[in-house]
N, C-alpha and C positions, 0 to 999 in steps of 0.2 A: 309539557306535563306528561304526555304519553311516554316519553323517554324516561322521566324520573319515576314513573309508576310501573315500568316494565318489570314483570316477575314479582310484584308486590301485591299484597292483598289489602284492600281498603276495608277498615273496620270503623263504622260510625261510632261516635262517642256514646250515643244512646244505646248501642249494642255492646259496649265494652264490658260491662259487668257480666252479662250473660256469656260472652265469649271467653272471659277469664275463667268462668266456672266450668265451661264445657270443652275448651280446647287448650292445648299446650302452646301458647303464643310464643314461647321461647324458641320453638322450632320453625316458626313462620316469619318471613320478612314482611311485616305489615306496617301500615301507616294509618294515621287518623288526622282529621281536620277539626278544628273547633273555632268558634267565635268567642272572644272575651265578652261575656255578658255582664260581668260584675268584677270590679277590682276593689280590694280592701286596701285602705291606707297602709303604706309600709309600716311594719312593726319591728320592735326589737326583741330578739330572742333572749333567753336567760343568760347566754354567753355574751350579750352585747352586740351581736351582729344583726344587721337589718335584713329583713326578708319581706317578700310580697306574696299575696295570695290572689290568684285569679280564679274565677268560676268560668268554665268553658262549657259550651253547648254546641250541638250540631244543627240546631234550629228545626229538628224533626220532632223532638219530644222535649218541650221546654221544662219539664220536671226532671229530666235526666241530665244533671250537670256533673262535671268532674272538677274537683278542686285541684289546682296546680300550685305548688309552693315553689317559689323562686328564691334561691339562696346564693351567696357568694358572687362570683363574676356574672352569673346569669341574671341575678337581681340587678347588679350594677348596670349591666348593658341594656336590660329590657324593662325596668320598672316604670318608665315613662310611656310605654306603649299604650295607645288609646283604647278605651273600651270600644267594642265594635270591630276591632281588628281581627282578621282571620289568621 
């Protein structure tokens, strides 16, 4: 993990909204981690393609969740991922 994180900045999901408002994250090599705290049953978009929605949290502030929408190949590959997975 130390090798993977070298020269990267960790931004907690609960800090993400504030960091997006105050820093230019496009200029920083950053990473975040989240736990899938809720999964919505896969749905069909207006174009007929299936997608998933996950709610992610860093377990520091349970009120600060990020919704992640999975489309296309990402949806096909990961939609069965269990709730509680990091």
